[in-house]
Structures are given as C-alpha cells and as structure tokens.
ROKE-206684 format. One line per field, with one value per atom (N, C-alpha, C): residue number from 1; residue in three letters; x, y, z. Coordinates in nm, 3 decimals. Layout:
<pts>
num	[NUM,...]
residu	[ALA,...]
east	[X,...]
north	[Y,...]
up	[Z,...]
</pts>
This chain:
<pts>
num	[1,1,1,2,2,2,3,3,3,4,4,4,5,5,5,6,6,6,7,7,7,8,8,8,9,9,9,10,10,10,11,11,11,12,12,12,13,13,13,14,14,14,15,15,15,16,16,16,17,17,17,18,18,18,19,19,19,20,20,20,21,21,21,22,22,22,23,23,23,24,24,24,25,25,25,26,26,26,27,27,27,28,28,28,29,29,29,30,30,30,31,31,31,32,32,32,33,33,33,34,34,34,35,35,35,36,36,36,37,37,37,38,38,38,39,39,39,40,40,40,41,41,41,42,42,42,43,43,43,44,44,44,45,45,45,46,46,46,47,47,47,48,48,48,49,49,49,50,50,50,51,51,51,52,52,52,53,53,53,54,54,54,55,55,55,56,56,56,57,57,57,58,58,58,59,59,59,60,60,60,61,61,61,62,62,62,63,63,63,64,64,64,65,65,65,66,66,66,67,67,67,68,68,68,69,69,69,70,70,70,71,71,71,72,72,72,73,73,73,74,74,74,75,75,75,76,76,76,77,77,77,78,78,78,79,79,79,80,80,80,81,81,81,82,82,82,83,83,83,84,84,84,85,85,85,86,86,86,87,87,87,88,88,88,89,89,89,90,90,90,91,91,91,92,92,92,93,93,93,94,94,94,95,95,95,96,96,96,97,97,97,98,98,98,99,99,99,100,100,100,101,101,101,102,102,102,103,103,103,104,104,104,105,105,105,106,106,106,107,107,107,108,108,108,109,109,109,110,110,110,111,111,111,112,112,112,113,113,113,114,114,114,115,115,115,116,116,116,117,117,117,118,118,118,119,119,119,120,120,120,121,121,121,122,122,122,123,123,123,124,124,124,125,125,125,126,126,126,127,127,127,128,128,128,129,129,129,130,130,130,131,131,131,132,132,132,133,133,133,134,134,134,135,135,135,136,136,136,137,137,137,138,138,138,139,139,139,140,140,140,141,141,141,142,142,142,143,143,143,144,144,144,145,145,145,146,146,146,147,147,147,148,148,148,149,149,149,150,150,150,151,151,151,152,152,152,153,153,153]
residu	[UNK,UNK,UNK,UNK,UNK,UNK,UNK,UNK,UNK,UNK,UNK,UNK,UNK,UNK,UNK,UNK,UNK,UNK,UNK,UNK,UNK,UNK,UNK,UNK,UNK,UNK,UNK,UNK,UNK,UNK,UNK,UNK,UNK,UNK,UNK,UNK,UNK,UNK,UNK,UNK,UNK,UNK,UNK,UNK,UNK,UNK,UNK,UNK,UNK,UNK,UNK,UNK,UNK,UNK,UNK,UNK,UNK,UNK,UNK,UNK,UNK,UNK,UNK,UNK,UNK,UNK,UNK,UNK,UNK,UNK,UNK,UNK,UNK,UNK,UNK,UNK,UNK,UNK,UNK,UNK,UNK,UNK,UNK,UNK,UNK,UNK,UNK,UNK,UNK,UNK,UNK,UNK,UNK,UNK,UNK,UNK,UNK,UNK,UNK,UNK,UNK,UNK,UNK,UNK,UNK,UNK,UNK,UNK,UNK,UNK,UNK,UNK,UNK,UNK,UNK,UNK,UNK,UNK,UNK,UNK,UNK,UNK,UNK,UNK,UNK,UNK,UNK,UNK,UNK,UNK,UNK,UNK,UNK,UNK,UNK,UNK,UNK,UNK,UNK,UNK,UNK,UNK,UNK,UNK,UNK,UNK,UNK,UNK,UNK,UNK,UNK,UNK,UNK,UNK,UNK,UNK,UNK,UNK,UNK,UNK,UNK,UNK,UNK,UNK,UNK,UNK,UNK,UNK,UNK,UNK,UNK,UNK,UNK,UNK,UNK,UNK,UNK,UNK,UNK,UNK,UNK,UNK,UNK,UNK,UNK,UNK,UNK,UNK,UNK,UNK,UNK,UNK,UNK,UNK,UNK,UNK,UNK,UNK,UNK,UNK,UNK,UNK,UNK,UNK,UNK,UNK,UNK,UNK,UNK,UNK,UNK,UNK,UNK,UNK,UNK,UNK,UNK,UNK,UNK,UNK,UNK,UNK,UNK,UNK,UNK,UNK,UNK,UNK,UNK,UNK,UNK,UNK,UNK,UNK,UNK,UNK,UNK,UNK,UNK,UNK,UNK,UNK,UNK,UNK,UNK,UNK,UNK,UNK,UNK,UNK,UNK,UNK,UNK,UNK,UNK,UNK,UNK,UNK,UNK,UNK,UNK,UNK,UNK,UNK,UNK,UNK,UNK,UNK,UNK,UNK,UNK,UNK,UNK,UNK,UNK,UNK,UNK,UNK,UNK,UNK,UNK,UNK,UNK,UNK,UNK,UNK,UNK,UNK,UNK,UNK,UNK,UNK,UNK,UNK,UNK,UNK,UNK,UNK,UNK,UNK,UNK,UNK,UNK,UNK,UNK,UNK,UNK,UNK,UNK,UNK,UNK,UNK,UNK,UNK,UNK,UNK,UNK,UNK,UNK,UNK,UNK,UNK,UNK,UNK,UNK,UNK,UNK,UNK,UNK,UNK,UNK,UNK,UNK,UNK,UNK,UNK,UNK,UNK,UNK,UNK,UNK,UNK,UNK,UNK,UNK,UNK,UNK,UNK,UNK,UNK,UNK,UNK,UNK,UNK,UNK,UNK,UNK,UNK,UNK,UNK,UNK,UNK,UNK,UNK,UNK,UNK,UNK,UNK,UNK,UNK,UNK,UNK,UNK,UNK,UNK,UNK,UNK,UNK,UNK,UNK,UNK,UNK,UNK,UNK,UNK,UNK,UNK,UNK,UNK,UNK,UNK,UNK,UNK,UNK,UNK,UNK,UNK,UNK,UNK,UNK,UNK,UNK,UNK,UNK,UNK,UNK,UNK,UNK,UNK,UNK,UNK,UNK,UNK,UNK,UNK,UNK,UNK,UNK,UNK,UNK,UNK,UNK,UNK,UNK,UNK,UNK,UNK,UNK,UNK,UNK,UNK,UNK,UNK,UNK,UNK,UNK,UNK,UNK,UNK,UNK,UNK,UNK,UNK,UNK,UNK,UNK,UNK,UNK,UNK,UNK,UNK,UNK,UNK,UNK,UNK,UNK,UNK,UNK,UNK]
east	[-2.280,-2.260,-2.112,-2.089,-1.951,-1.901,-1.774,-1.715,-1.714,-1.701,-1.696,-1.580,-1.467,-1.349,-1.379,-1.447,-1.482,-1.580,-1.674,-1.769,-1.698,-1.601,-1.525,-1.444,-1.385,-1.307,-1.398,-1.517,-1.613,-1.655,-1.681,-1.720,-1.607,-1.484,-1.368,-1.352,-1.363,-1.350,-1.461,-1.582,-1.694,-1.667,-1.621,-1.594,-1.479,-1.380,-1.270,-1.319,-1.404,-1.457,-1.543,-1.624,-1.706,-1.618,-1.512,-1.417,-1.353,-1.316,-1.258,-1.356,-1.481,-1.583,-1.595,-1.605,-1.619,-1.497,-1.378,-1.256,-1.246,-1.291,-1.293,-1.386,-1.500,-1.593,-1.531,-1.465,-1.400,-1.286,-1.211,-1.100,-1.154,-1.264,-1.324,-1.368,-1.427,-1.469,-1.349,-1.241,-1.119,-1.061,-1.066,-1.021,-1.106,-1.236,-1.327,-1.297,-1.273,-1.240,-1.110,-1.014,-0.888,-0.915,-0.999,-1.034,-1.107,-1.195,-1.273,-1.182,-1.090,-1.003,-0.907,-0.874,-0.793,-0.874,-1.001,-1.090,-1.106,-1.117,-1.130,-1.009,-0.889,-0.767,-0.770,-0.809,-0.814,-0.915,-1.029,-1.131,-1.082,-1.009,-0.955,-0.854,-0.763,-0.660,-0.724,-0.826,-0.892,-0.998,-1.015,-1.114,-1.255,-1.288,-1.419,-1.510,-1.562,-1.635,-1.768,-1.831,-1.957,-1.931,-1.823,-1.784,-1.745,-1.681,-1.634,-1.751,-1.862,-1.979,-2.025,-2.033,-2.073,-1.971,-1.845,-1.738,-1.745,-1.771,-1.781,-1.900,-2.009,-2.124,-2.087,-2.016,-1.971,-1.876,-1.790,-1.693,-1.766,-1.861,-1.938,-2.016,-2.074,-2.149,-2.057,-1.939,-1.844,-1.796,-1.770,-1.728,-1.840,-1.964,-2.078,-2.086,-2.066,-2.067,-1.955,-1.838,-1.725,-1.759,-1.825,-1.860,-1.962,-2.052,-2.148,-2.077,-1.979,-1.903,-1.820,-1.772,-1.695,-1.784,-1.910,-2.004,-2.029,-2.036,-2.052,-1.931,-1.814,-1.692,-1.694,-1.744,-1.753,-1.847,-1.952,-2.048,-1.984,-1.872,-1.804,-1.740,-1.729,-1.668,-1.516,-1.460,-1.314,-1.258,-1.344,-1.303,-1.207,-1.190,-1.094,-0.952,-0.940,-0.809,-0.790,-0.667,-0.639,-0.635,-0.647,-0.642,-0.508,-0.403,-0.269,-0.265,-0.325,-0.330,-0.409,-0.517,-0.598,-0.518,-0.443,-0.360,-0.258,-0.195,-0.095,-0.161,-0.282,-0.351,-0.387,-0.414,-0.458,-0.345,-0.223,-0.107,-0.111,-0.178,-0.182,-0.312,-0.398,-0.522,-0.498,-0.586,-0.572,-0.604,-0.676,-0.712,-0.596,-0.489,-0.376,-0.325,-0.297,-0.239,-0.337,-0.465,-0.566,-0.577,-0.581,-0.589,-0.467,-0.351,-0.228,-0.225,-0.268,-0.272,-0.372,-0.490,-0.590,-0.538,-0.475,-0.419,-0.320,-0.227,-0.125,-0.187,-0.283,-0.349,-0.426,-0.500,-0.581,-0.491,-0.383,-0.290,-0.229,-0.191,-0.134,-0.238,-0.362,-0.468,-0.492,-0.499,-0.521,-0.408,-0.285,-0.170,-0.180,-0.214,-0.225,-0.339,-0.452,-0.566,-0.527,-0.456,-0.411,-0.320,-0.230,-0.139,-0.215,-0.308,-0.387,-0.472,-0.527,-0.607,-0.523,-0.398,-0.308,-0.286,-0.263,-0.242,-0.367,-0.484,-0.610,-0.630,-0.599,-0.613,-0.520,-0.396,-0.301,-0.349,-0.401,-0.451,-0.568,-0.658,-0.773,-0.727,-0.635,-0.586,-0.516,-0.439,-0.374,-0.478,-0.580,-0.686,-0.755,-0.785,-0.851,-0.760,-0.632,-0.538,-0.540,-0.533,-0.531,-0.663,-0.772,-0.901,-0.905,-0.858,-0.854,-0.767,-0.651,-0.562,-0.626,-0.693,-0.760,-0.870,-0.944,-1.050,-0.991,-0.882,-0.816,-0.767,-0.715,-0.668,-0.784,-0.895,-1.012,-1.067,-1.069,-1.119,-1.030,-0.902,-0.813,-0.851,-0.926,-0.976,-1.121,-1.175,-1.312,-1.415,-1.371,-1.463,-1.488,-1.616,-1.648,-1.728,-1.708,-1.778,-1.927,-2.005,-2.150,-2.184,-2.094,-2.115,-2.001,-2.031,-1.924,-1.843,-1.726,-1.630,-1.600,-1.611,-1.585,-1.505,-1.401,-1.317,-1.393,-1.486,-1.559,-1.652,-1.696,-1.788,-1.716]
north	[-6.395,-6.341,-6.304,-6.186,-6.142,-6.193,-6.207,-6.254,-6.141,-6.180,-6.082,-5.986,-6.038,-5.955,-5.847,-5.884,-5.786,-5.682,-5.725,-5.631,-5.530,-5.579,-5.489,-5.390,-5.437,-5.348,-5.243,-5.288,-5.193,-5.089,-5.133,-5.041,-4.943,-4.995,-4.909,-4.807,-4.852,-4.760,-4.655,-4.699,-4.604,-4.499,-4.546,-4.451,-4.357,-4.406,-4.319,-4.213,-4.253,-4.155,-4.051,-4.097,-4.003,-3.912,-3.969,-3.889,-3.781,-3.818,-3.720,-3.606,-3.640,-3.538,-3.444,-3.504,-3.424,-3.335,-3.391,-3.312,-3.199,-3.221,-3.112,-3.000,-3.037,-2.935,-2.861,-2.935,-2.872,-2.781,-2.825,-2.742,-2.611,-2.618,-2.496,-2.403,-2.459,-2.377,-2.320,-2.395,-2.342,-2.228,-2.239,-2.129,-2.005,-2.026,-1.916,-1.858,-1.944,-1.897,-1.817,-1.859,-1.784,-1.642,-1.631,-1.497,-1.415,-1.481,-1.411,-1.358,-1.441,-1.393,-1.285,-1.289,-1.181,-1.052,-1.062,-0.944,-0.893,-0.986,-0.949,-0.868,-0.913,-0.841,-0.700,-0.689,-0.558,-0.467,-0.523,-0.443,-0.399,-0.485,-0.448,-0.336,-0.351,-0.249,-0.117,-0.125,-0.005,0.051,-0.012,0.030,0.039,-0.057,-0.062,-0.159,-0.113,-0.202,-0.250,-0.168,-0.213,-0.325,-0.313,-0.421,-0.545,-0.525,-0.635,-0.722,-0.661,-0.737,-0.833,-0.786,-0.871,-0.981,-0.946,-1.044,-1.154,-1.116,-1.215,-1.309,-1.257,-1.343,-1.443,-1.395,-1.485,-1.592,-1.550,-1.643,-1.751,-1.711,-1.805,-1.903,-1.851,-1.935,-2.037,-1.995,-2.085,-2.193,-2.155,-2.253,-2.354,-2.307,-2.397,-2.497,-2.450,-2.540,-2.642,-2.597,-2.689,-2.798,-2.761,-2.860,-2.960,-2.915,-3.007,-3.108,-3.061,-3.154,-3.248,-3.200,-3.285,-3.398,-3.366,-3.469,-3.572,-3.526,-3.618,-3.711,-3.655,-3.736,-3.841,-3.805,-3.899,-4.015,-3.988,-4.092,-4.201,-4.171,-4.270,-4.381,-4.360,-4.460,-4.459,-4.353,-4.342,-4.250,-4.203,-4.102,-4.154,-4.286,-4.339,-4.325,-4.294,-4.279,-4.135,-4.089,-3.955,-3.961,-3.846,-3.840,-3.892,-3.862,-3.910,-4.063,-4.126,-4.272,-4.332,-4.266,-4.313,-4.305,-4.197,-4.181,-4.294,-4.326,-4.433,-4.566,-4.590,-4.716,-4.731,-4.622,-4.634,-4.599,-4.624,-4.591,-4.657,-4.770,-4.842,-4.815,-4.732,-4.696,-4.575,-4.558,-4.443,-4.311,-4.321,-4.200,-4.147,-4.222,-4.186,-4.045,-4.015,-3.885,-3.771,-3.797,-3.694,-3.667,-3.772,-3.755,-3.683,-3.722,-3.659,-3.510,-3.477,-3.337,-3.257,-3.315,-3.249,-3.229,-3.331,-3.322,-3.207,-3.200,-3.095,-2.957,-2.945,-2.815,-2.769,-2.863,-2.828,-2.793,-2.865,-2.835,-2.697,-2.663,-2.530,-2.421,-2.444,-2.346,-2.329,-2.440,-2.432,-2.358,-2.383,-2.312,-2.162,-2.126,-1.985,-1.917,-1.986,-1.931,-1.910,-2.008,-1.995,-1.876,-1.853,-1.737,-1.605,-1.595,-1.471,-1.452,-1.561,-1.550,-1.498,-1.543,-1.493,-1.343,-1.301,-1.158,-1.080,-1.131,-1.062,-1.048,-1.155,-1.152,-1.047,-1.043,-0.943,-0.802,-0.780,-0.647,-0.607,-0.699,-0.669,-0.639,-0.720,-0.698,-0.562,-0.525,-0.392,-0.280,-0.298,-0.197,-0.183,-0.294,-0.291,-0.222,-0.250,-0.185,-0.034,0.010,0.153,0.221,0.153,0.210,0.225,0.122,0.130,0.244,0.261,0.371,0.506,0.516,0.641,0.674,0.572,0.594,0.643,0.581,0.624,0.768,0.803,0.939,1.038,1.006,1.093,1.102,0.989,0.988,1.071,1.083,1.164,1.312,1.350,1.488,1.499,1.391,1.393,1.363,1.318,1.283,1.133,1.097,0.954,0.912,0.789,0.742,0.724,0.734,0.713,0.564,0.480,0.336,0.267,0.152,0.077,0.003,-0.035,-0.098,-0.238,-0.339,-0.476,-0.547,-0.618,-0.694,-0.815,-0.871,-0.989,-0.963,-0.845,-0.813,-0.825]
up	[-13.333,-13.200,-13.183,-13.130,-13.109,-12.976,-12.968,-12.842,-12.740,-12.615,-12.506,-12.526,-12.573,-12.598,-12.703,-12.812,-12.916,-12.864,-12.778,-12.720,-12.630,-12.552,-12.464,-12.546,-12.654,-12.741,-12.803,-12.851,-12.908,-12.805,-12.683,-12.576,-12.547,-12.539,-12.513,-12.625,-12.751,-12.865,-12.863,-12.831,-12.822,-12.715,-12.598,-12.489,-12.525,-12.596,-12.640,-12.738,-12.832,-12.928,-12.857,-12.762,-12.686,-12.600,-12.543,-12.465,-12.552,-12.674,-12.767,-12.793,-12.813,-12.838,-12.717,-12.599,-12.477,-12.456,-12.476,-12.457,-12.558,-12.680,-12.778,-12.734,-12.677,-12.626,-12.508,-12.419,-12.304,-12.348,-12.447,-12.497,-12.555,-12.629,-12.684,-12.572,-12.468,-12.353,-12.279,-12.269,-12.206,-12.287,-12.420,-12.505,-12.481,-12.467,-12.437,-12.299,-12.202,-12.067,-12.066,-12.146,-12.158,-12.209,-12.311,-12.362,-12.256,-12.181,-12.078,-11.967,-11.917,-11.809,-11.859,-11.989,-12.047,-12.051,-12.088,-12.087,-11.945,-11.851,-11.710,-11.665,-11.702,-11.666,-11.724,-11.852,-11.917,-11.849,-11.807,-11.739,-11.601,-11.532,-11.400,-11.415,-11.510,-11.532,-11.576,-11.660,-11.711,-11.617,-11.499,-11.400,-11.461,-11.543,-11.610,-11.534,-11.421,-11.334,-11.393,-11.476,-11.539,-11.638,-11.714,-11.806,-11.727,-11.615,-11.532,-11.484,-11.452,-11.409,-11.518,-11.641,-11.753,-11.780,-11.767,-11.789,-11.684,-11.560,-11.453,-11.475,-11.529,-11.562,-11.671,-11.776,-11.883,-11.828,-11.738,-11.678,-11.598,-11.518,-11.438,-11.527,-11.634,-11.728,-11.795,-11.834,-11.900,-11.803,-11.680,-11.579,-11.553,-11.554,-11.535,-11.651,-11.774,-11.890,-11.881,-11.837,-11.818,-11.717,-11.610,-11.508,-11.562,-11.650,-11.711,-11.801,-11.879,-11.964,-11.879,-11.766,-11.675,-11.622,-11.593,-11.548,-11.658,-11.782,-11.895,-11.905,-11.881,-11.886,-11.776,-11.658,-11.547,-11.581,-11.657,-11.695,-11.781,-11.845,-11.928,-11.846,-11.716,-11.631,-11.636,-11.687,-11.696,-11.588,-11.499,-11.402,-11.296,-11.289,-11.192,-11.243,-11.372,-11.433,-11.477,-11.469,-11.520,-11.672,-11.733,-11.879,-11.928,-11.856,-11.892,-11.893,-11.791,-11.783,-11.900,-11.936,-12.049,-12.178,-12.194,-12.315,-12.324,-12.212,-12.211,-12.249,-12.198,-12.226,-12.374,-12.440,-12.580,-12.677,-12.634,-12.716,-12.854,-12.864,-12.991,-13.068,-13.017,-13.087,-13.175,-13.273,-13.362,-13.291,-13.179,-13.103,-13.019,-13.010,-12.924,-12.951,-13.078,-13.112,-13.088,-13.115,-13.089,-12.939,-12.860,-12.715,-12.660,-12.708,-12.660,-12.696,-12.818,-12.860,-12.777,-12.754,-12.671,-12.529,-12.475,-12.340,-12.330,-12.425,-12.423,-12.441,-12.532,-12.555,-12.432,-12.373,-12.256,-12.137,-12.121,-12.012,-12.029,-12.152,-12.179,-12.152,-12.194,-12.168,-12.019,-11.947,-11.802,-11.732,-11.775,-11.716,-11.744,-11.868,-11.905,-11.829,-11.816,-11.742,-11.596,-11.538,-11.399,-11.378,-11.473,-11.462,-11.469,-11.562,-11.573,-11.448,-11.395,-11.273,-11.157,-11.147,-11.041,-11.058,-11.181,-11.208,-11.171,-11.212,-11.182,-11.031,-10.958,-10.813,-10.752,-10.801,-10.751,-10.781,-10.902,-10.938,-10.850,-10.824,-10.738,-10.596,-10.544,-10.409,-10.397,-10.498,-10.497,-10.501,-10.582,-10.590,-10.456,-10.392,-10.261,-10.160,-10.164,-10.072,-10.094,-10.220,-10.249,-10.212,-10.231,-10.191,-10.040,-9.968,-9.822,-9.774,-9.836,-9.798,-9.830,-9.941,-9.978,-9.879,-9.837,-9.738,-9.605,-9.563,-9.438,-9.450,-9.567,-9.590,-9.577,-9.643,-9.635,-9.493,-9.424,-9.286,-9.193,-9.226,-9.143,-9.150,-9.253,-9.266,-9.223,-9.164,-9.116,-9.224,-9.339,-9.447,-9.441,-9.426,-9.419,-9.543,-9.588,-9.708,-9.683,-9.789,-9.779,-9.773,-9.828,-9.830,-9.755,-9.701,-9.636,-9.743,-9.705,-9.796,-9.745,-9.833,-9.793,-9.900,-9.858,-9.953,-10.007,-9.931,-9.971,-10.089,-10.107,-10.217,-10.345]
</pts>
C-alpha cells in the first residue's frame, strides 16, 4: 500500500502530464488561430468578402475548440491557479521547463493574435466609415441604396 503522500504526488504528476498535453493542444490551436487572423487581415485588405466568410467560420470553429480544451483544463482542478503559479509550484519537477516553454510560447501567440485583431478591427472600422461616406455622397445626388447598411452586421 502506498502512502497518502505518494498518492498525492502521483496525482499531481498525472495532472501535470495531462496539463502538458492539453496545453500542447491549445498551443497548436493558437498557432492555427494566428494563421487564421492573418488570413482575415489579408482578406479585409484585399476586399475579399466571400473568402472572409469562410475565414470567419474557421476562426469561430477554432475558438470553439479552444474553449473545449479550456474546459478539459478546468476538470484537472487546477483552475484556481494561474498557469504561472503552477509553473512556480513545479519548479523542481521535470515538467517545469516544458511548462515554462509552453507558457512563453502561448503568451507570445496570444499577444500576436491580439495585435492582429486590433489591426483587423481598425481596418473594418475604416471600411465602414468609407462606405458610410460613400453612401452619403451618393444620397446627396438623390441616389439611394437598394439595401440598408448596418455596422452590426
């Protein structure tokens, strides 16, 4: 019979290994999301709205997969601690370097995705502004659009 201390260590090691697996899956999805938001930016700049629809579907699907992996991570019972706190706790485990590397990679990906998202939002807002101005220009000549225009769409 193993002692309670050994069982707790085994459980902790098991959860760390499972966490590593989940984080690797999340990192791969974040890499995919980075490529998707880059494609989204290119489609916005190139005014390729049909491509943009497909890209947005891929983006939504990837975000959904990320949320499913996040739920798996919550099931480990480590959700009360940040990933950084977990890394500090396992400083003497062999998983320490892997966790730290994953943390840094995922943080860099999230930062890059956030920057591209800001750019995409600015590009869309500028496009909406120019469309609105063009509509006002046309309306000044008595030309009205066949469809209504909404920023929320």
